[in-house]
N, C-alpha and C positions, 0 to 999 in steps of 0.2 A: 504084610498087614492083612488081618483076617477079614471076613466078609462083613461082619457087623460094625467095625471100624470104618470101613470104607463107606459104608452106607450112611453112617453119621456125618462123616466129612463131606459128603454130597449134599445132604440135606442142609448142613451148615453153609456151604456155599450158595445153594438156592435160596436159603434164607436171607442171607447178605444181598443177593441180587435183587429180590423181592423189595427189602428195605431200601436199596439204592434206587429203585425204580420209584418208590413212593416219594422219597425226597426230591427226585428230579421231575417230579411232575408226571409220572407214567412213561419216561423214556427209558431207552436202554443204554444211556450214557453212564458210564462209571465216573467220569470226570470231564470237565471241559473248561477251557481258560476263558470263556465269554465269547459272545458274538460281536462282529466288527460291524458297527454303524456307520452310515456315511451320510454327511449333509452336503449336498452339492449346490454351487451358485451362490457362495458366499463370498464377498470381496476378501482380499488378502489383507491380513493386519487385523481382523476382527477377533472378538473373543467369543467362543461359541461352547457353550455348556448343555448337557444333556440330564435332566432331572427324572428319575424313575417316578411315574404316576399311577402305574398298574404293576402289580407283583402276583407271584404265587404264594399261597398260604401253604402251612405244612401239610395240607392235604392235596396240593396240587391245583387248588382251585384259584382262578384269576380274580383279584380283588384290588380295590383302589389303595394306594399307600396311605391316603388319608380318607379315613372312614366316611361315607356319604358324600364324598367329592365328586363321584362319577355314578350315575344310576345304572348304566349299561355299559360295562367295560369294553364290549365288542364295538360300540359306536358311540364314543361321548361326543356331546353336543359342543359347538363352538363356544357358547357361553361357560361351559364347564372348563373347557381347555383355557379360555381366557381367564377365569377366575383363578384357577390353579397357578397361572403364571404371576399372580399377586401374592401368593402363598410360598413362594420358593423356599424360604427358611424353613418350612415344616416338611419338606420334602426330603432332607437329608442330603448328603454329600453328593454333589453332580460328578458327572464323568466330563472331564475335560477334552475337548476335541482338538486334535492336532491337525494344523493347516499343511496342505499340499497344493498351493495354487488356489482355486476356488473350491476345492474340497477339502472338508474337514472330517477326520474320522476318530472314532474312539471305541472302546471295548466294554461291553456291559453284560450283566447277566440278564436272564430271561426277564421280559417284561414290557411295558409300554413306556416311553420316555417323551417328556416334553423338553423341545429344544429351543433354547433362547439365545439370540445373538446380540451382542452389545458392542459397542466401540465408542470411544470418547469423540472421534471426528469421523462420522460414517456418512459415506455417500448415500446409503440406503436406509429406509425404514423397514425394520423387520417385524413381522408378527410372529407369535409363538408357531412352532410346528412341532409334528408329531412323527416318531419312528419307533419301530418295535424290534425286539429281538425275540426270535421263536426258535422252536426245536425243529430241524428238518425229519425227514423220514428215517434217518440213520441214528437219530438220538444227539445229533450235534447241534449246537447253538449257530442259527442263522441270522446275521444282522441285516436290518433292512435298510433301504436308502430313500432319501426324501431330497427334493429338488426346490430350492428357494425362489426359483424362477416360474414356478408354477402356482396354481392355487390349491388350496385344499377345503374340502367339504366335510363338515361334521354336523350332522342333523341339518337344521334350516339354515345354518349360517357359512356363507363362504366367503373367504378374504384372501387377498393376494399374500403369498408369504413374504414377498419383498416388493417395495416400490421406491422409486426415488424422487425425493423432492427436488425441484429445480426453481431457479428464478431467471428470468430474463426481463430487460427493460429496452424499450425503444421508443424512437422519437418518431411521432406520426404526424400526418397531415402537412409535411413539410413540401415546398416547392423547391426543388434542386436549384443551387445557385451556380450559374456557369463560370464563376470565378473561382469555384472551389472543386479540386480534384477529389473524388471519392465522397463527394456530398451525398452520395446514396447511401452512404453509411448509415445505419439505424442507431448508432451509439454516439454520433457527434455531429455538431453544426457550427456555423458561424451567424452572429446575430448583432443588433445594435439595441440600446435601451428603449423600452416601449415594445418590443417585438415579444409576441405570445408564442410559446410553443407549447405542444400537446404530447402526452407521454401514454404508453401502456406498459403496464408491468404484467408479465405473464408468470404464473407458478403452477406447478405440479404438486397437488396436495395429495398425499400418500391415502392409501386405503388402511385405515385404522381399525383393528379388531377391538372386541369388548375389552380385551387386556389393558387397553388404554383408557378404559372408563373410570378415570380418577381426576381429582382437581389438578393434578400436574400437566395434564394434557394440554398441548399447546401447538397452535399454529399461527403466527403473525406476521404480517407483511408490513414493513415500516419503510417510509420513504423521507429522505432528508434533503433540502436543497441548500446550497451555499449562499452567502450573503448576496451575491449579485443576481440572484432569482427571489421573486416576491413569493409569498406563502402560496401553496397549491390550492387551487379552486376546482370546482366541478368535478368532485370525486365521485365514481361509480364502480360498484363492485358486482361481478357477474361470474357465472360459470358457463359450461357448454349449453345449459338448458334454460336458464332464467337470469334475470337480473336479481341479485340478492337483496334481501331485506334488513335494513339497518335495525339493530336491537333484537332480530330474530335470528338471522342467520350469521350475523358479526355485529362486533362494536367498533364505532370509530372514534378514535381518540386523537385530537388535534393539539398540537404544542408548538405554536409559531411556525418556524421553518420545517417542521415535521408533522407527519401524521402516522397513525399505526391502524391497520385493519386486523382486529383479532377475531378469528373464526371461532364460533361458538361450538361446545363440545357437542351438541346434539348434530350440529351439521356435519362435523368432523367424522362422528361414528356412523353417519347415514351412508347407505349405499355399500357395494361390495368391491369397487374399483376405485382407481386414482381419479381425481377430479382436476380439471383445468380451471382455475380461478384467474381472472383478469381484472386489474383495477386501472382505470383511466383517470386522467386529470390535466390540468393545464397550470402553466406557471409563466410568469413575465420577466424578462430581463430587465433590471433596474440600473440605476446610475452607481451603484456600489460594485458594479461588475469590475472584475479584474481583466487586463488587456494582455494580449500576445499569448505566450506560452502558458501563462498562468490561468488555468481552464476554471471556469465556473462550473461546478460538478453538481451532479444530482444522483444521489445514491439510494438504490432499492436493496433490502436486505430481508431475508426470511429467518425466523427463529422458529423450531419445530422440535417436537418430541421425537427422538429416534429410537426410543425403547420406553417401556412404560415408567421408567424413572430418570432418563437422561434426555438431554436436547442438544441440538447442533444450530448451525447457522450458515447461510451463504449469502453472497450479495452481488450486485452487478450495478456499474456506474455508467452514466452518461456525461458526455463533455461538451462545453459550449463556449465559444471563443468570440472574442471581439478584439479590434486592432486601434493602435495609436499611429499617428504620423508625428515624428519629433518626440515620441513619448516612451512608453514602457514597452520593451520587447518580453522582458521577463522581470517584473519589478522584485519577485522574490529573489532573485540572483542579482539585483542591482544592474541589470542590462538595460541599457538606454539605446534608442535609435536616433539617428540624426539623418533623416531621408533627404530634406530639403532645407538650405539656409540662406537667409537673407542678408546680401553683401552690397556695399557701395562700390562704384567703380568711377574711374575718371578717363575712360576711353570711350569711344563711339559704338563699339560693337554691342549688339542687344542679344547675343547668345548666351544661353545658360551656360554655366561653368560647373565643373566637377571640383570635389575636393582637392585633387592634384593641381588643378589650374590655380587654386587660390595661393599655393606655395610657389608656384613658378612666376605668377604674374605680378609685375610692380605697380600695376594700375587699380589693383582692388585696394580699396581704402579702409576696409574692415567690415565685421559683422554689425548689421544695423538692428537696433531696437526701435519699438514703436510703429513698426509697419502693421497695418491691419488686413486681414484676409477673410475671404469667405469662401467656403468649400460646398459646391453645389452637387448634388446627385446628377449622374448622367444617365442617359438611356443606353439601351443595348449597343446603339451604334457609337456610343461617346459623346452624343451632343447633350451640351448642358441643358438642364430642366430648371424649373424654378423652385425645385425643393432644396432647401437648405440643409445640409448635413453638419455644418457646424461653422463657428467664426473663431478666429484666433489672432492674437496680436505678439508680435515677435519679441523675445527677450533679449537681454544684454548678448546673449550668444548668437542671436539671429534666428533662433528657433520659433517655430509657429506650431504649437501642440494641439492637434485634433484628436480628441479622444473617443474611444468606445465606438469605432466604425466597422460596419459589417463589410466582408469582401464584396468588392464590386468596382464600378468605374465612377470617377468624379471629375469635376473640372475645378481648378483653383484659380480665384481671381483676387488681385490686389484691390483693395477699396481705398485705402489711404496709405500715402507714401511717409516715410520718416521725414521729420523736419529737415528742409534744406535739399530734399531729393526730389525728382519729378516721378509722378506716379507711373507705374508700370502696369497697365490693365490688360497685358497679355493674357488670354485664357490658356491656362496650362493643364493638359490632361494628366489625371492620376488615376492609376489602377492598383487595387489591392488584390492578390491572388493568394489562395492557399491551398494546402495539400492535407488531408485527414488520412489517417490509417484506415484502410477499407473495413477492416475488422473491428477494431476496437473504438474507432471515431477519435483518437487522439491526434492532436495537431503535430505532423511532422516538420513542415516548413511553411513559410509563406514569404512573400515579395511585395515590395511597394515600388511601382514603376511611375517615373516622372517625365512627362513630356514625350512618352512613347520611346524613350531612349536610353534613360539612366534608370538603373534598377539596383536596389538593395535588397539582398536575400538573406533570410534567416533561417537556420536548420537546427533542430533540436537533436539533443541525445539524452536517452532516458534510461534509468537504472531499473532493471526489471519490467521494462516496457511502460512504466507509468510515472516513474519519480524522475523529474526533470534534473539533469546533472549540469550540462553546458550546452551552450549556444553558439554555432558557428556563424560568422557575418562574412558576406563576399558582396562584391560591387562597390560602388561609391556613392556617396551623398552628392546632391545636386545643389548648385549655388543660384538663388534668384536675385537678379540684379536691379538696383535703381542707379539713376544717373543724376548727376548735379546739373541745375539749370544751365542751359547754353550748350550742352553736349547733344549729339544726334546719335540716338540708337538706331542702328541699320535695319532692325526689324521692328522698330517702335513708331512707324508713321513717318510723316513729312518732318517732324522735329522742329526745335527752335532755329536752327541754322537757316532753314529754307526761309522761314519767315523774316529773319533778319536780312537776308540776301534781297527778298522781294521788296522789303520796306527800304533798303538802301537804294535800289534801283528807283522805287516810286519817289523817294526824297530827291535823288539827283534829276529826275524828270521834272518835278516840280520846280527845282531851283532853275534848270534851264528854261522853262517855260516862262517863269518870272522875269529872267533877265531878257529873253526875247520880246516880252511885252514891254519892258521898260525901253528898249531900243526903240521899237515902233513909236511909243509915246513922244520920245524926244527928237524923232525925225517930225 
């Protein structure tokens, strides 16, 4: 090849290099497959997409993808970023990021990218993030990294890249019951109708950026009580700094057994960090309460925006229990209790019998209807007080149903005997004890002890920790005796026999005195 041809070839190559540099934005890279962008700290299973918002024009100048959307491409403001997140359809085809644990990666050409995280059921709320792909000193594309667990700052606006909404609910102001194991649980208690219990719902409200400044932005706290609890009262809403103002910071919607606190958009968009919002209120247990393992529930839930266009929800439940004697163990499962049964006897013992005794004894005449009983509250030592916990009359099965009792100590007293039988006014100690799950507050078991010796125990089994499936029963029911007139119960006082003997002796003495007196007169 002659010298002129060689020189022309060199000039052509140099020209191609210059053209390549111009189209590559002034770099020396002839070709590049793209820069690898990384978004860290995003939960597994999320959908992560990166939309280019700043690009290079054909002169190598950095410009917004959407004209006028960013005034200074070197430092876009938070408001500009947020606004762009509502115009994703105008930004072209995004880069789909691939998950590797909590890291998501994708390859893009030179430019600045808006990262949007979305997920149908997301633990976190994600604000828009920004990551760039630049040229390194060797003309190669170098992708940047952004961490969702940190904050970003653009101009005057700072937002958490991600924050986690949460809801918890606890029973407050309760006095621990010594008859309840794990009564310190904040999510369960035992009550009787008329008892008022107080609640506190605690939520973490995420930091929402201007990207959420639309009519669909939502953060709502809803609470619903079951039929066994009256409508909530004394509702207050506050955050770490102040008591919130109704109709300014939130809207309160009441609907019978439920209420909803709807936080206003202006409040949600205020500040640059998550807020802790609490809702407190009271509710009273009523006579519609269910007994035994059928809990009277109180559920709090939150519904919130987890992206500018989607929402999610979470919930927390408290559990409230009351108990029967000779009543429901789990009415939903048709499980009944027979802790104490009234029977008639024709023997002189006054001892309580068990269910086993009734089948072995020929002296038990049957189960008695029509006996009337009063159940009194007892003090901590088991002594009867004047507080009446309930009254009951035995049915044809000899059962005396006392409904909706709190765990505690009681004294049972017969006030009227069945027709044809002698009143047995022996004071019988009764104690109801319960065990709650220390974490969930769900009732695990409870027992009814009669006369400090006979105990019926019920133990529940749950599916998934909350759905009652079966109940095991152990121990034996107790038989409470009455006696026919003329019999002497050994623990029932002197009895009629003693009166008959003494009366007979007195009659004999009177007759003897009478005849002795006649003889003196005849002499």
